[in-house]
DOLUMVO-919753 format. One line per 2 residues: number of its first residue (from 0); their letters; for each residue x, y, z of N, C-alpha, C. Coordinates in nm, 3 decimals. Example, Ala and Ser with C-alpha at 12.3 -4.5 7.8 and 13.67 -1.06 7.14 Angstrom:
BEGIN
0> AS> 1.319,-0.569,0.780,1.230,-0.450,0.780,1.320,-0.330,0.780 ~ 1.285,-0.225,0.708,1.367,-0.106,0.714,1.290,0.003,0.787
END
This chain:
BEGIN
0> MK> 17.863,3.443,6.492,17.884,3.406,6.631,17.978,3.285,6.639 ~ 18.081,3.296,6.722,18.178,3.189,6.741,18.154,3.117,6.873
2> KI> 18.186,2.988,6.872,18.183,2.907,6.994,18.328,2.889,7.040 ~ 18.358,2.940,7.158,18.497,2.952,7.201,18.520,2.878,7.332
4> LI> 18.621,2.790,7.331,18.666,2.718,7.450,18.793,2.784,7.500 ~ 18.796,2.823,7.628,18.917,2.882,7.686,18.959,2.798,7.806
6> IG> 19.079,2.744,7.799,19.135,2.660,7.905,19.238,2.743,7.980 ~ 19.222,2.752,8.111,19.301,2.847,8.189,19.237,2.984,8.180
8> AT> 19.105,2.986,8.188,19.028,3.107,8.158,19.045,3.219,8.260 ~ 19.101,3.187,8.377,19.120,3.292,8.478,19.254,3.364,8.465
10> SA> 19.337,3.323,8.371,19.463,3.396,8.350,19.430,3.535,8.296 ~ 19.516,3.631,8.325,19.489,3.770,8.285,19.476,3.785,8.134
12> IA> 19.563,3.717,8.060,19.559,3.728,7.914,19.433,3.663,7.859 ~ 19.398,3.545,7.912,19.277,3.477,7.867,19.153,3.560,7.896
14> EA> 19.147,3.619,8.014,19.031,3.700,8.051,19.018,3.822,7.961 ~ 19.131,3.888,7.934,19.128,4.007,7.847,19.084,3.970,7.706
16> TA> 19.129,3.855,7.658,19.090,3.810,7.523,18.942,3.776,7.519 ~ 18.894,3.709,7.623,18.752,3.675,7.630,18.665,3.800,7.631
18> QL> 18.711,3.904,7.698,18.634,4.029,7.702,18.618,4.089,7.562 ~ 18.723,4.082,7.482,18.714,4.133,7.345,18.615,4.049,7.263
20> WA> 18.623,3.919,7.279,18.532,3.830,7.205,18.387,3.845,7.252 ~ 18.368,3.869,7.382,18.232,3.882,7.435,18.157,3.997,7.369
22> AE> 18.229,4.104,7.340,18.167,4.221,7.278,18.110,4.191,7.139 ~ 18.152,4.078,7.081,18.102,4.038,6.949,17.984,3.940,6.959
24> GN> 17.941,3.911,7.083,17.827,3.823,7.101,17.857,3.675,7.086 ~ 17.980,3.635,7.117,18.019,3.495,7.105,17.976,3.413,7.227
26> SF> 17.981,3.280,7.212,17.949,3.187,7.321,18.076,3.125,7.375 ~ 18.079,3.099,7.505,18.202,3.054,7.571,18.182,2.927,7.654
28> YL> 18.289,2.849,7.659,18.302,2.738,7.754,18.436,2.761,7.824 ~ 18.432,2.793,7.952,18.551,2.832,8.027,18.593,2.722,8.124
30> IA> 18.722,2.692,8.127,18.776,2.591,8.218,18.889,2.652,8.298 ~ 18.886,2.634,8.430,18.994,2.680,8.518,18.976,2.614,8.655
32> RN> 19.073,2.638,8.744,19.070,2.576,8.878,18.980,2.651,8.976 ~ 18.983,2.782,8.968,18.919,2.865,9.071,18.772,2.892,9.037
34> KE> 18.682,2.828,9.112,18.539,2.838,9.084,18.487,2.980,9.101 ~ 18.531,3.049,9.207,18.484,3.185,9.232,18.525,3.281,9.121
36> RL> 18.651,3.270,9.079,18.699,3.357,8.970,18.625,3.326,8.840 ~ 18.599,3.198,8.816,18.524,3.160,8.696,18.384,3.223,8.697
38> SS> 18.319,3.218,8.812,18.184,3.276,8.823,18.187,3.426,8.799 ~ 18.291,3.492,8.850,18.305,3.636,8.830,18.326,3.669,8.683
40> IE> 18.411,3.591,8.617,18.438,3.614,8.475,18.314,3.585,8.392 ~ 18.243,3.479,8.428,18.118,3.446,8.358,18.021,3.564,8.361
42> AD> 18.001,3.621,8.478,17.908,3.734,8.492,17.956,3.854,8.411 ~ 18.085,3.880,8.415,18.142,3.994,8.343,18.124,3.979,8.193
44> LM> 18.147,3.859,8.140,18.135,3.836,7.996,17.990,3.852,7.950 ~ 17.896,3.809,8.032,17.755,3.825,7.996,17.718,3.973,7.988
46> VR> 17.769,4.052,8.082,17.743,4.196,8.081,17.804,4.260,7.956 ~ 17.919,4.207,7.913,17.990,4.264,7.798,17.930,4.221,7.665
48> GA> 17.833,4.130,7.666,17.765,4.095,7.542,17.773,3.951,7.497 ~ 17.834,3.864,7.577,17.843,3.722,7.539,17.704,3.663,7.523
50> KS> 17.687,3.574,7.426,17.558,3.510,7.405,17.529,3.409,7.515 ~ 17.633,3.332,7.553,17.619,3.235,7.662,17.757,3.205,7.718
52> VQ> 17.762,3.162,7.843,17.888,3.125,7.908,17.865,2.999,7.992 ~ 17.937,2.893,7.959,17.939,2.771,8.038,18.074,2.764,8.109
54> TM> 18.077,2.708,8.230,18.204,2.697,8.302,18.223,2.557,8.359 ~ 18.351,2.522,8.379,18.385,2.396,8.445,18.513,2.416,8.525
56> TL> 18.515,2.370,8.649,18.636,2.377,8.731,18.714,2.248,8.715 ~ 18.846,2.262,8.703,18.932,2.146,8.681,19.076,2.179,8.715
58> DL> 19.142,2.087,8.785,19.287,2.094,8.802,19.347,2.039,8.673 ~ 19.411,2.124,8.596,19.458,2.085,8.463,19.577,1.991,8.467
60> NN> 19.633,1.966,8.586,19.736,1.863,8.599,19.675,1.725,8.622 ~ 19.544,1.717,8.627,19.475,1.589,8.635,19.452,1.540,8.492
62> FK> 19.556,1.484,8.433,19.554,1.449,8.291,19.444,1.349,8.255 ~ 19.412,1.261,8.348,19.315,1.155,8.320,19.175,1.210,8.292
64> QH> 19.148,1.331,8.334,19.017,1.391,8.310,19.009,1.470,8.180 ~ 19.121,1.491,8.116,19.123,1.577,7.997,19.031,1.527,7.886
66> DA> 19.036,1.398,7.858,18.957,1.343,7.748,18.808,1.370,7.770 ~ 18.760,1.339,7.891,18.618,1.356,7.921,18.577,1.503,7.919
68> VI> 18.665,1.590,7.968,18.633,1.733,7.975,18.624,1.794,7.834 ~ 18.719,1.760,7.749,18.716,1.813,7.612,18.594,1.758,7.537
70> KE> 18.566,1.631,7.556,18.449,1.571,7.493,18.321,1.641,7.538 ~ 18.312,1.671,7.667,18.196,1.741,7.723,18.182,1.880,7.662
72> AF> 18.294,1.951,7.647,18.289,2.086,7.591,18.237,2.085,7.448 ~ 18.288,1.993,7.367,18.242,1.985,7.227,18.094,1.947,7.220
74> MV> 18.050,1.860,7.310,17.911,1.817,7.310,17.817,1.930,7.353 ~ 17.852,1.997,7.463,17.767,2.104,7.515,17.758,2.220,7.416
76> ME> 17.872,2.253,7.354,17.875,2.367,7.261,17.828,2.330,7.121 ~ 17.810,2.200,7.097,17.774,2.150,6.964,17.878,2.194,6.861
78> GI> 18.003,2.166,6.894,18.115,2.206,6.810,18.183,2.330,6.865 ~ 18.311,2.345,6.833,18.389,2.459,6.882,18.466,2.521,6.765
80> DI> 18.462,2.652,6.757,18.534,2.724,6.651,18.677,2.757,6.692 ~ 18.694,2.799,6.817,18.825,2.843,6.866,18.851,2.781,7.003
82> AL> 18.969,2.722,7.020,19.013,2.676,7.152,19.141,2.750,7.187 ~ 19.140,2.818,7.301,19.258,2.891,7.348,19.309,2.824,7.475
84> IA> 19.435,2.781,7.473,19.498,2.722,7.592,19.586,2.828,7.654 ~ 19.553,2.867,7.778,19.620,2.983,7.838,19.671,2.959,7.980
86> HG> 19.661,2.836,8.029,19.703,2.811,8.167,19.855,2.797,8.176 ~ 19.908,2.806,8.296,20.051,2.788,8.317,20.098,2.857,8.443
88> TL> 20.222,2.830,8.479,20.286,2.894,8.594,20.419,2.951,8.550 ~ 20.467,3.050,8.622,20.599,3.107,8.596,20.697,3.040,8.692
90> SK> 20.777,2.950,8.639,20.864,2.866,8.722,20.962,2.948,8.805 ~ 20.984,2.904,8.929,21.088,2.962,9.014,21.217,2.884,8.988
92> QK> 21.300,2.941,8.902,21.417,2.871,8.850,21.508,2.818,8.960 ~ 21.541,2.900,9.058,21.635,2.860,9.164,21.581,2.741,9.243
94> EC> 21.452,2.740,9.270,21.392,2.628,9.343,21.395,2.501,9.258 ~ 21.371,2.516,9.129,21.375,2.400,9.040,21.515,2.340,9.031
96> EK> 21.616,2.426,9.035,21.754,2.377,9.028,21.790,2.288,9.146 ~ 21.726,2.311,9.260,21.759,2.238,9.382,21.666,2.120,9.409
98> DF> 21.553,2.116,9.342,21.451,2.016,9.374,21.385,1.967,9.246 ~ 21.416,1.843,9.206,21.360,1.792,9.081,21.208,1.780,9.086
100> DK> 21.152,1.754,9.203,21.006,1.746,9.213,20.940,1.877,9.169 ~ 21.005,1.989,9.200,20.951,2.119,9.158,20.967,2.137,9.006
102> TL> 21.080,2.088,8.955,21.100,2.092,8.810,20.993,2.008,8.741 ~ 20.968,1.890,8.794,20.867,1.801,8.735,20.729,1.866,8.736
104> FE> 20.696,1.932,8.847,20.566,2.000,8.855,20.555,2.108,8.747 ~ 20.662,2.186,8.729,20.659,2.293,8.630,20.649,2.238,8.488
106> IN> 20.722,2.130,8.460,20.716,2.069,8.327,20.576,2.010,8.303 ~ 20.521,1.945,8.404,20.386,1.891,8.391,20.284,2.001,8.365
108> TN> 20.297,2.111,8.438,20.200,2.220,8.426,20.214,2.295,8.294 ~ 20.338,2.328,8.257,20.361,2.414,8.141,20.381,2.341,8.009
110> AI> 20.402,2.209,8.014,20.423,2.134,7.890,20.330,2.014,7.880 ~ 20.343,1.919,7.973,20.271,1.792,7.958,20.120,1.811,7.960
112> ST> 20.070,1.895,8.050,19.924,1.915,8.055,19.874,1.977,7.924 ~ 19.952,2.068,7.869,19.912,2.131,7.742,19.916,2.030,7.628
114> IS> 20.019,1.947,7.625,20.029,1.844,7.521,19.913,1.745,7.531 ~ 19.877,1.709,7.654,19.761,1.621,7.673,19.634,1.685,7.617
116> LL> 19.611,1.810,7.652,19.493,1.881,7.602,19.494,1.894,7.450 ~ 19.611,1.924,7.395,19.623,1.937,7.250,19.592,1.806,7.180
118> TH> 19.633,1.695,7.240,19.606,1.564,7.181,19.456,1.542,7.165 ~ 19.381,1.569,7.271,19.236,1.548,7.266,19.167,1.652,7.179
120> LA> 19.211,1.777,7.189,19.152,1.881,7.105,19.172,1.851,6.957 ~ 19.292,1.810,6.922,19.324,1.784,6.782,19.232,1.678,6.723
122> NH> 19.206,1.573,6.799,19.121,1.466,6.748,18.978,1.512,6.725 ~ 18.927,1.596,6.815,18.791,1.648,6.797,18.784,1.746,6.681
124> FE> 18.882,1.835,6.670,18.883,1.929,6.558,18.899,1.855,6.426 ~ 18.980,1.751,6.426,19.001,1.672,6.305,18.870,1.609,6.258
126> SQ> 18.789,1.568,6.353,18.660,1.507,6.319,18.562,1.609,6.260 ~ 18.565,1.733,6.312,18.468,1.832,6.262,18.519,1.909,6.141
128> KY> 18.649,1.895,6.111,18.707,1.949,5.987,18.712,2.102,5.979 ~ 18.717,2.168,6.093,18.737,2.313,6.094,18.773,2.356,6.235
130> GT> 18.826,2.478,6.247,18.852,2.535,6.378,18.993,2.589,6.395 ~ 19.014,2.652,6.509,19.143,2.712,6.544,19.184,2.667,6.683
132> IA> 19.309,2.625,6.696,19.369,2.595,6.825,19.478,2.698,6.848 ~ 19.466,2.776,6.954,19.566,2.878,6.988,19.626,2.845,7.124
134> VI> 19.758,2.854,7.133,19.829,2.818,7.256,19.921,2.933,7.297 ~ 19.913,2.972,7.424,20.004,3.075,7.473,20.134,3.011,7.517
136> SS> 20.242,3.046,7.449,20.376,2.998,7.481,20.454,3.114,7.544 ~ 20.576,3.139,7.500,20.657,3.248,7.556,20.780,3.270,7.470
138> VA> 20.832,3.393,7.473,20.961,3.419,7.408,21.072,3.339,7.475 ~ 21.050,3.297,7.599,21.150,3.219,7.672,21.179,3.086,7.604
140> AD> 21.089,3.042,7.517,21.107,2.914,7.448,21.214,2.920,7.339 ~ 21.248,3.040,7.294,21.336,3.051,7.178,21.481,3.013,7.206
142> RG> 21.525,3.035,7.330,21.662,2.995,7.366,21.673,2.983,7.517 ~ 21.733,2.874,7.562,21.747,2.851,7.705,21.840,2.952,7.770
144> RA> 21.788,3.022,7.871,21.867,3.122,7.942,21.886,3.079,8.087 ~ 21.995,3.120,8.148,22.027,3.076,8.284,21.917,3.111,8.383
146> SN> 21.847,3.220,8.359,21.749,3.269,8.456,21.615,3.195,8.454 ~ 21.585,3.124,8.345,21.452,3.060,8.338,21.447,2.941,8.241
148> YV> 21.552,2.860,8.241,21.556,2.753,8.141,21.457,2.640,8.165 ~ 21.409,2.622,8.288,21.306,2.520,8.312,21.175,2.563,8.244
150> YG> 21.136,2.686,8.268,21.017,2.741,8.204,21.034,2.743,8.052 ~ 21.150,2.788,8.006,21.176,2.795,7.863,21.172,2.660,7.796
152> AA> 21.226,2.558,7.863,21.226,2.422,7.807,21.084,2.370,7.791 ~ 20.999,2.398,7.891,20.859,2.353,7.883,20.788,2.419,7.765
154> KA> 20.809,2.548,7.749,20.744,2.620,7.640,20.802,2.581,7.504 ~ 20.931,2.549,7.500,20.992,2.503,7.375,20.930,2.371,7.330
156> AI> 20.899,2.284,7.426,20.833,2.158,7.393,20.697,2.184,7.328 ~ 20.625,2.282,7.380,20.495,2.318,7.322,20.511,2.368,7.179
158> NT> 20.611,2.453,7.156,20.632,2.507,7.022,20.660,2.398,6.920 ~ 20.748,2.304,6.958,20.782,2.195,6.867,20.661,2.105,6.842
160> YC> 20.588,2.076,6.947,20.468,1.993,6.933,20.368,2.060,6.839 ~ 20.347,2.189,6.858,20.251,2.261,6.775,20.296,2.272,6.629
162> SG> 20.426,2.276,6.607,20.477,2.280,6.470,20.436,2.154,6.394 ~ 20.453,2.039,6.459,20.411,1.914,6.397,20.260,1.903,6.386
164> LR> 20.190,1.946,6.490,20.044,1.940,6.490,19.986,2.027,6.379 ~ 20.045,2.142,6.359,20.000,2.233,6.252,20.010,2.166,6.115
166> AR> 20.124,2.098,6.094,20.146,2.029,5.966,20.047,1.914,5.947 ~ 20.009,1.850,6.058,19.912,1.740,6.051,19.771,1.790,6.019
168> LF> 19.732,1.903,6.078,19.591,1.944,6.076,19.553,2.042,5.965 ~ 19.651,2.107,5.902,19.611,2.216,5.812,19.531,2.167,5.692
170> RD> 19.552,2.042,5.651,19.476,1.987,5.538,19.328,1.969,5.571 ~ 19.298,1.966,5.699,19.158,1.953,5.743,19.098,2.088,5.782
172> NI> 19.161,2.196,5.735,19.109,2.331,5.758,19.114,2.371,5.906 ~ 19.218,2.323,5.975,19.235,2.355,6.117,19.362,2.436,6.133
174> HV> 19.349,2.550,6.196,19.457,2.646,6.213,19.518,2.631,6.352 ~ 19.650,2.622,6.360,19.720,2.612,6.489,19.809,2.736,6.506
176> LV> 19.782,2.812,6.610,19.854,2.936,6.638,19.933,2.924,6.768 ~ 20.061,2.962,6.764,20.143,2.971,6.885,20.167,3.119,6.914
178> IK> 20.137,3.159,7.037,20.149,3.299,7.080,20.268,3.311,7.173 ~ 20.361,3.401,7.142,20.482,3.418,7.222,20.485,3.558,7.285
180> PG> 20.427,3.574,7.402,20.435,3.705,7.468,20.574,3.731,7.524 ~ 20.610,3.860,7.529,20.730,3.901,7.601,20.691,3.938,7.743
182> FV> 20.735,4.054,7.790,20.700,4.099,7.925,20.557,4.153,7.927 ~ 20.474,4.094,8.013,20.334,4.135,8.025,20.303,4.160,8.172
184> ST> 20.239,4.271,8.199,20.201,4.305,8.336,20.075,4.228,8.375 ~ 20.092,4.124,8.456,19.982,4.040,8.502,20.007,4.002,8.648
186> PM> 19.909,3.945,8.716,19.933,3.897,8.853,20.047,3.796,8.861 ~ 20.068,3.718,8.755,20.174,3.617,8.756,20.313,3.681,8.758
188> TA> 20.326,3.801,8.700,20.456,3.869,8.694,20.466,3.984,8.794 ~ 20.372,3.994,8.884,20.365,4.109,8.976,20.489,4.123,9.063
190> NL> 20.554,4.012,9.095,20.672,4.017,9.183,20.803,4.034,9.107 ~ 20.794,4.047,8.976,20.914,4.062,8.894,20.940,4.210,8.865
192> NL> 21.067,4.243,8.854,21.106,4.380,8.821,21.119,4.392,8.669 ~ 21.007,4.408,8.602,21.007,4.409,8.456,21.047,4.546,8.402
194> PR> 21.122,4.548,8.290,21.160,4.676,8.229,21.037,4.748,8.175 ~ 21.014,4.866,8.221,20.890,4.938,8.191,20.868,4.960,8.042
196> LL> 20.975,4.993,7.971,20.961,5.025,7.829,20.928,4.903,7.744 ~ 20.956,4.783,7.796,20.931,4.661,7.719,20.808,4.584,7.769
198> TV> 20.737,4.639,7.864,20.625,4.569,7.926,20.491,4.624,7.878 ~ 20.399,4.533,7.845,20.267,4.574,7.797,20.158,4.513,7.885
200> SA> 20.036,4.555,7.863,19.922,4.505,7.939,19.869,4.376,7.878 ~ 19.791,4.303,7.957,19.724,4.183,7.906,19.629,4.220,7.791
202> RY> 19.571,4.336,7.799,19.479,4.383,7.694,19.550,4.398,7.560 ~ 19.674,4.446,7.564,19.754,4.460,7.442,19.773,4.324,7.377
204> VA> 19.814,4.227,7.458,19.836,4.091,7.407,19.706,4.031,7.355 ~ 19.597,4.057,7.425,19.466,4.005,7.383,19.429,4.055,7.243
206> RD> 19.455,4.182,7.217,19.425,4.237,7.084,19.508,4.167,6.977 ~ 19.635,4.140,7.009,19.721,4.069,6.914,19.672,3.927,6.889
208> IK> 19.626,3.860,6.994,19.575,3.724,6.980,19.451,3.723,6.890 ~ 19.360,3.812,6.917,19.237,3.820,6.838,19.268,3.846,6.690
210> HA> 19.360,3.937,6.665,19.399,3.969,6.528,19.467,3.849,6.461 ~ 19.555,3.781,6.533,19.629,3.667,6.476,19.536,3.552,6.440
212> IR> 19.436,3.529,6.523,19.339,3.423,6.492,19.257,3.460,6.369 ~ 19.216,3.584,6.361,19.138,3.629,6.245,19.219,3.618,6.116
214> KQ> 19.348,3.648,6.124,19.435,3.644,6.007,19.499,3.507,5.984 ~ 19.468,3.412,6.070,19.520,3.275,6.063,19.674,3.272,6.059
216> KN> 19.733,3.346,6.149,19.878,3.344,6.165,19.921,3.211,6.226 ~ 20.042,3.167,6.193,20.095,3.044,6.251,20.162,3.069,6.386
218> EI> 20.227,3.184,6.398,20.302,3.217,6.519,20.313,3.368,6.528 ~ 20.300,3.420,6.649,20.320,3.564,6.668,20.404,3.591,6.792
220> YT> 20.481,3.698,6.784,20.545,3.757,6.902,20.460,3.877,6.941 ~ 20.438,3.894,7.070,20.359,4.007,7.116,20.421,4.068,7.241
222> PW> 20.455,4.196,7.239,20.447,4.289,7.127,20.538,4.246,7.010 ~ 20.515,4.302,6.894,20.582,4.263,6.771,20.733,4.272,6.778
224> YW> 20.785,4.370,6.856,20.930,4.393,6.856,21.008,4.278,6.920 ~ 20.939,4.189,6.990,21.009,4.073,7.046,21.060,3.979,6.938
226> AW> 21.003,3.985,6.820,21.055,3.904,6.710,21.199,3.944,6.679 ~ 21.227,4.074,6.682,21.362,4.123,6.654,21.455,4.100,6.772
228> IM> 21.404,4.119,6.893,21.487,4.093,7.012,21.531,3.948,7.016 ~ 21.437,3.857,6.991,21.470,3.714,6.999,21.554,3.669,6.881
230> LI> 21.541,3.735,6.767,21.628,3.703,6.654,21.773,3.730,6.691 ~ 21.798,3.843,6.754,21.934,3.876,6.798,21.983,3.775,6.900
232> IR> 21.899,3.740,6.996,21.939,3.644,7.100,21.969,3.507,7.039 ~ 21.888,3.463,6.944,21.912,3.333,6.881,22.040,3.332,6.799
234> CL> 22.076,3.448,6.744,22.193,3.455,6.656,22.326,3.467,6.731 ~ 22.321,3.498,6.859,22.445,3.509,6.936,22.518,3.376,6.941
236> HT> 22.648,3.380,6.920,22.729,3.258,6.929,22.722,3.203,7.071 ~ 22.721,3.071,7.082,22.708,3.008,7.214,22.818,3.052,7.310
238> DI> 22.940,3.069,7.260,23.050,3.111,7.347,23.026,3.249,7.407 ~ 22.953,3.332,7.334,22.918,3.465,7.386,22.793,3.456,7.473
240> FK> 22.693,3.383,7.422,22.563,3.378,7.490,22.574,3.321,7.632 ~ 22.658,3.220,7.649,22.666,3.156,7.781,22.726,3.247,7.888
242> KI> 22.794,3.353,7.846,22.855,3.446,7.941,22.762,3.561,7.979 ~ 22.651,3.573,7.907,22.558,3.683,7.933,22.453,3.638,8.033
244> RL> 22.433,3.717,8.137,22.333,3.684,8.239,22.197,3.739,8.199 ~ 22.118,3.654,8.138,21.984,3.693,8.093,21.879,3.613,8.168
END
């Protein structure tokens, strides 16, 4: 039985992953903003086989509360085996280009809040000398594109931070996983015209996350073929890449 902390637990990917873990009889501590959705997910996980489910509502941009919340989670659960950070927003690039306050909000939500949480999580995991920290990033982090470079920059910051954190923590038996989804059909992407052949369900991504944690992967692309797509994009010469509308 694993003790699992999920931050941003109402996201589609987080919920799908929790459902897979619940079937194994694991215990959960769920954090998100929406109390009603949290209660619904709590009930669903118990029906699916979870041993126990604790919940806490929190605006994750309230950085000053992060330390106390993480401390509370570790205390209530008497240690944590897996922490999954899954919150975030899909930035509206055009609005961010015209209004720095919107850019700042997106950076705070998609980068700074995660870095704050990682800071506190790392210290607790370091003390207990075991565990897994998994963070949902994005393929958008691999190279800044005209269509979503604010979002991509925030996720790139997470990737770099996790690279250093992984090197710091691995000697203490702590695994750090970065998850890079491509196109996923979720409520967050409902208004986007996603290419059907390249789009997968949250359940698909959840299975990849569960497998990657079990195998102690450092980084995954999900679906797998995004590793090859992003390799091509990263290899394009800048003079060519800047002319492509992606």
